[in-house]
N, C-alpha and C positions, 0 to 999 in steps of 0.2 A: 596465482592469478585470481582465484575465487575470493581470497581474503581482500585483495585490492578492490574487486568488484563490490563486495559487501560493504566495504568502508566507503566507497564512492556513493552507493545507494543510500547509506545512512546519512551522509553529508547532504545529499540532495533532499532527502526527506526532512532533515532538520531545517534547511533553508526554506523549504516549502511551508513548513509549519510556522516559521518565524514570519514569513510573508503572508500568512493567512490564506495560502492557496489550498491547503488541505488541513483536515482536523483529525489526525489519527488518534485513537483507533476507530473513530466512527466513519471516516471517509474510506472508500475503497480505492486502493492504488494498484494499478496493473504495472508490473515491471517486466519489460521485454528485453531479452538479450540475444544477440546473434553471435555465432562463432563461425569463422572460416567462410564468411559471406562471399559469394561469387564462385566458390568451389562446389560444384553440384554434388560431388561424392561425399564431401566431409562437412558441408555446412549444416549447422544445427541451430535451432531456435528454442528458447526457453521462455515460458510465461509463468509469472507468479503473481497471485493476488493476495494482498495483505489488507488488513483492516476490515471495515464493514460491520464492526460490532455495534450493538444497540447501545444508546446512551442510557445509563442506569437512571438518570434523572427523568427521562421520558417515560420509562417504565413505571416509575413511582407516580408520576402525574396521571397516567392512565389508570392505575389502581385507585387513586384518590377519586377520580371521576366515577368509577364504577361503584365505589362505596356509597356515593350520594344518592 
């Protein structure tokens, strides 16, 4: 099941990038999954954040401005 979930997440992220909804790896993306929802004893929720990396081009521009 985990392999199918990972494959689905990858497809969703690919479409989101094609549609310019997100810009990985700079954009932060929160992935939320729930298992056994509705069953109070066994329900579980997982959260995962991916992305949020700084754009190397932005860092270079900041260095150039400091040099002047």
